[in-house]
C-alpha positions as CSV (number, residue, x, y, z in Angstrom):
1,M,-30.5,8.3,12.6
2,K,-28.2,10.1,16.0
3,H,-24.9,7.3,16.8
4,I,-22.9,7.5,13.4
5,L,-19.1,5.3,13.8
6,V,-16.3,6.7,12.6
7,P,-13.6,3.6,12.0
8,I,-10.1,5.7,11.9
9,G,-7.0,4.5,10.7
10,S,-3.7,5.0,9.7
11,T,-3.3,7.4,7.1
12,V,-3.4,11.8,6.7
13,S,-7.4,11.0,5.7
14,A,-8.4,10.0,8.8
15,Q,-8.6,13.7,9.8
16,N,-10.8,15.0,6.6
17,T,-13.2,12.3,7.3
18,L,-13.5,12.9,11.1
19,Q,-14.1,16.8,9.8
20,Y,-16.3,15.5,7.6
21,A,-18.2,12.9,10.1
22,I,-18.2,15.6,13.5
23,D,-19.9,18.4,10.4
24,F,-23.0,15.7,9.6
25,A,-23.4,15.1,12.8
26,S,-23.9,18.5,13.5
27,E,-26.6,19.5,11.0
28,I,-28.2,16.0,11.8
29,D,-27.6,16.6,15.8
30,A,-26.0,12.7,16.1
31,K,-23.6,11.7,18.3
32,V,-20.0,11.1,16.8
33,F,-18.4,7.3,17.8
34,V,-14.9,7.5,16.8
35,F,-13.7,4.1,16.6
36,R,-10.2,1.7,16.4
37,A,-10.0,-2.3,16.8
38,Y,-6.7,-3.5,17.1
39,N,-5.2,-7.0,18.0
40,A,-2.0,-8.3,19.9
41,K,-0.6,-11.4,20.8
42,S,1.4,-12.2,23.9
43,K,4.6,-13.5,23.4
44,A,4.6,-17.1,25.4
45,G,6.6,-16.3,28.0
46,T,6.1,-12.5,28.8
47,M,5.5,-10.6,31.8
48,I,4.5,-7.3,29.8
49,N,0.1,-6.8,29.0
50,V,0.5,-6.0,25.7
51,N,-3.4,-5.3,25.1
52,S,-2.8,-3.0,27.8
53,I,-0.3,-1.4,26.0
54,I,-1.2,-0.6,22.6
55,E,-5.5,0.5,23.8
56,R,-3.4,3.0,25.1
57,E,-1.4,4.2,22.8
58,T,-5.1,4.1,20.7
59,N,-6.8,6.1,23.2
60,L,-4.4,8.7,22.5
61,Y,-4.1,8.2,19.3
62,L,-8.3,9.0,19.0
63,R,-7.6,11.9,21.3
64,T,-5.0,13.5,19.0
65,L,-6.7,12.7,16.3
66,V,-9.7,15.0,18.1
67,A,-8.4,17.2,19.8
68,S,-7.1,17.9,16.1
69,V,-10.5,19.1,14.4
70,N,-13.5,21.8,14.5
71,T,-15.6,19.4,17.4
72,K,-18.2,21.7,16.6
73,N,-19.6,20.5,19.9
74,V,-20.5,17.3,19.0
75,N,-20.6,14.9,21.5
76,I,-18.3,12.6,21.0
77,K,-17.0,9.1,22.4
78,L,-14.0,7.7,21.6
79,I,-13.9,3.5,20.9
80,A,-11.1,1.4,21.6
81,S,-11.5,-2.9,20.7
82,Q,-8.9,-5.6,20.5
83,G,-10.5,-8.1,17.8
84,S,-11.1,-8.0,14.3
85,L,-13.0,-5.6,12.3
86,I,-16.0,-6.5,11.4
87,D,-16.3,-8.5,14.7
88,S,-15.8,-5.3,17.4
89,V,-18.1,-3.4,14.5
90,E,-21.3,-5.4,15.4
91,A,-20.3,-5.4,18.8
92,V,-20.5,-1.9,18.8
93,H,-23.4,-1.6,17.0
94,N,-25.2,-4.2,19.8
95,E,-23.8,-1.8,22.3
96,I,-25.2,1.0,20.9
97,G,-27.0,0.7,18.0
98,V,-25.4,2.5,14.9
99,D,-27.3,4.1,12.1
100,L,-24.6,4.5,10.1
101,I,-20.3,4.0,9.3
102,I,-19.5,7.3,7.7
103,V,-15.2,6.0,6.0
104,G,-13.0,7.2,4.2
105,S,-12.1,5.6,0.9
106,K,-8.8,4.7,1.9
107,S,-8.0,4.5,5.5
108,N,-5.3,2.6,5.6
109,S,-3.5,2.8,2.5
110,I,-1.8,4.7,-0.1
111,K,-1.8,3.1,-3.1
112,E,-3.5,5.7,-6.2
113,E,-4.9,3.0,-8.0
114,L,-7.2,2.1,-5.0
115,F,-11.1,3.7,-4.6
116,L,-12.1,1.4,-1.4
117,G,-9.0,0.7,0.3
118,N,-9.3,-2.8,3.2
119,T,-11.6,-0.9,5.9
120,A,-13.8,0.9,3.6
121,G,-14.1,-2.4,1.0
122,K,-14.2,-5.0,4.2
123,L,-17.1,-3.1,5.6
124,A,-18.8,-2.2,2.6
125,K,-18.4,-5.6,1.6
126,M,-19.8,-7.4,5.0
127,S,-21.6,-5.3,7.8
128,D,-24.6,-5.4,7.7
129,L,-25.1,-1.6,8.5
130,S,-25.2,1.3,5.7
131,V,-22.0,3.5,4.5
132,L,-21.1,6.3,4.0
133,V,-17.8,6.3,2.5
134,V,-15.8,10.2,2.3
135,P,-13.6,10.6,-1.4
136,E,-10.2,11.1,0.3
137,S,-9.7,15.4,0.9
138,Y,-13.5,15.9,0.2
139,V,-15.2,18.6,2.1
140,F,-18.6,18.1,4.1
141,K,-21.8,20.0,2.3
142,P,-24.8,20.4,2.8
143,I,-26.7,17.5,0.8
144,E,-29.3,19.1,-1.8
145,N,-28.9,16.6,-5.1
146,I,-28.7,12.7,-4.6
147,L,-28.4,10.4,-7.7
148,M,-29.5,6.6,-6.7
149,A,-28.1,4.6,-8.9
150,F,-29.9,0.7,-9.2
151,K,-30.9,-2.5,-11.2
152,S,-33.9,-3.4,-9.7
153,G,-36.9,-1.7,-8.1
154,I,-37.6,-3.9,-5.7
155,V,-37.4,-3.3,-1.7
156,K,-38.0,-6.7,0.8
157,R,-35.6,-5.8,3.2
158,K,-38.2,-3.7,5.6
159,H,-35.7,-0.4,6.7
160,A,-33.4,0.0,4.4
161,L,-34.0,2.6,2.7
162,K,-34.2,4.1,5.7
163,P,-31.3,6.2,5.5
164,L,-31.6,7.4,3.0
165,Q,-35.2,9.1,4.0
166,F,-33.7,10.5,6.9
167,I,-31.2,11.8,5.1
168,T,-33.1,13.0,2.2
169,K,-36.2,14.3,4.7
170,K,-33.3,16.3,6.7
171,F,-31.9,17.9,4.2
172,N,-34.5,19.1,1.9
173,A,-32.4,16.9,-1.6
174,T,-33.7,15.7,-4.2
175,V,-33.5,12.0,-5.0
176,N,-32.9,11.7,-8.6
177,L,-33.7,7.4,-9.6
178,L,-31.7,6.1,-11.9
179,L,-33.2,2.6,-13.3
180,V,-30.7,0.2,-15.1
181,K,-31.5,-1.9,-17.3
182,T,-28.4,-4.1,-18.0
183,P,-28.9,-7.0,-20.0
184,D,-30.5,-10.1,-16.9
185,Y,-33.5,-7.5,-15.9
186,T,-36.8,-8.9,-15.6
187,E,-40.2,-6.7,-16.4
188,E,-41.0,-6.9,-11.6
189,D,-36.8,-5.4,-11.6
190,L,-39.1,-2.7,-13.8
191,V,-41.7,-2.0,-11.0
192,L,-40.2,0.4,-8.2
193,N,-40.7,-1.1,-4.4
194,K,-42.9,1.7,-2.2
195,G,-40.5,3.3,-0.7
196,L,-38.3,4.2,-3.4
197,E,-41.4,5.6,-5.3
198,E,-41.9,7.7,-2.3
199,L,-38.1,9.0,-2.2
200,K,-38.5,10.2,-6.3
201,S,-37.8,13.7,-7.5
202,T,-37.0,12.1,-11.5
203,L,-36.7,8.7,-12.9
204,T,-34.4,7.9,-15.6
205,V,-34.6,4.7,-17.1
206,T,-31.2,3.5,-19.0
207,E,-30.1,1.0,-20.8
208,N,-26.0,-0.4,-19.9
209,A,-23.8,-3.5,-19.8
210,T,-23.7,-2.8,-16.3
211,T,-25.0,0.0,-13.5
212,F,-22.0,1.7,-13.4
213,Q,-21.0,2.9,-16.3
214,A,-24.6,3.8,-16.0
215,V,-23.9,6.2,-13.3
216,L,-20.5,7.4,-15.6
217,E,-22.7,8.1,-18.2
218,H,-26.0,10.2,-16.0
219,S,-23.4,12.4,-12.9
220,K,-23.2,15.2,-15.6
221,T,-26.7,15.7,-16.4
222,H,-27.4,15.1,-12.3
223,N,-24.5,16.6,-10.6
224,P,-24.8,15.2,-7.5
225,D,-23.7,15.8,-4.3
226,L,-24.4,11.8,-3.2
227,L,-24.2,9.1,-4.8
228,C,-26.0,6.0,-3.6
229,V,-26.6,2.5,-3.9
230,F,-27.8,-1.0,-3.4
231,R,-24.9,-3.6,-1.7
232,R,-27.0,-7.0,-2.9
233,K,-26.3,-10.3,-4.9
234,R,-27.7,-8.5,-7.9
235,G,-27.4,-4.9,-7.4
236,F,-24.3,-2.5,-7.8
237,F,-20.9,-3.8,-7.2
238,K,-22.3,-7.9,-8.1
239,K,-18.4,-8.9,-8.3
240,L,-16.8,-6.3,-6.8
241,W,-17.7,-7.1,-3.3
242,E,-15.8,-10.4,-3.9
243,K,-12.7,-8.2,-2.9
244,S,-12.3,-5.9,0.3
245,T,-10.5,-3.2,-2.3
246,I,-11.6,-1.5,-5.5
247,L,-9.5,0.0,-8.0
248,K,-10.9,3.9,-9.5
249,E,-11.1,1.8,-12.7
250,E,-13.6,-0.6,-11.8
251,F,-15.2,2.2,-9.5
252,Y,-13.8,5.2,-8.9
253,T,-16.8,8.6,-7.6
254,A,-15.7,11.8,-6.3
255,V,-18.5,12.5,-4.1
256,P,-20.0,10.5,-1.2
257,L,-21.0,7.0,-2.3
258,L,-24.1,5.8,0.6
259,I,-24.3,1.9,0.3
260,L,-27.2,0.6,1.4
261,K,-28.4,-3.0,2.0
262,G,-30.7,-4.3,0.1
263,K,-33.2,-7.5,-0.1
C-alpha cells in the first residue's frame, strides 16, 4: 500500500482528515496525494479563462491546507482535477495506481444528521476502490482491534481483502469476524473464504435482521478501533448504497470505517 488518495472538501473537517491520512501514511511509509475535483463552465463570449483561475485557486487552497498540518516528512503531492468526482478519481487511479482512498465522513456537508456526506457517499457507492472513512474530529491511533461485519463468507473478487490484510499485518492487529445470519442467508454464506479464515482472530456468528443491528449489538463487546465491511449487492449497505448520503440514524460509527469492494 504505497499510494493514498485524500479527496478534500471545503469544510473545517478537511484539516483533520488530511492529518489522519498523513499520520496513517507515516506509519506505513506511503505517499499521500491530496486531491480536489472542480467543475467550471465558461460563459459564451467571455475572454476570461475560468478553468485556469479555478485550477489556480484550487491548488492554492490545497497548498494552504497542507501548510496547516504536521506533514511528518511524508511525501505529499497535490492534484487539482477538472471534472466530476468519480471520473477524476478514476483518471488519477489510472495514472498513479491508488491503493486506498481516505476521506472525511462529511467532506462537503455541515448537516449534523448526516454520517456520510455527498463526497464520501459517492466514493463508497460508485468508486471501485477501497475507501477508509474518517469520522469528524477523529485522531489517528495505531490500529489494534478490527471488527469485520459481513453477511456472507463468500469473497470471489481476487484482491478484495488486500487492504485489510495489509493493515492487519502492518499494525499486528486482531481481527474479530462478525458473521451475521440475516433472514435471507444460505448455508453457503456460512462458509468462510480462505482469506477470511486466515485473517480471523475470533469468529462470532449472530442472527439479526440487518448487519447494522449486529454491529450495534457487538461493538461494545469487541470495542474496535476500526470497523470493516463489504460493499456488495448482498452486503452491509444493501439499501444504503442506493443514495449518496447516509443519515446517522441509518448508520453511524465513532471509529474509522474501511469499506472493501466485495464480490
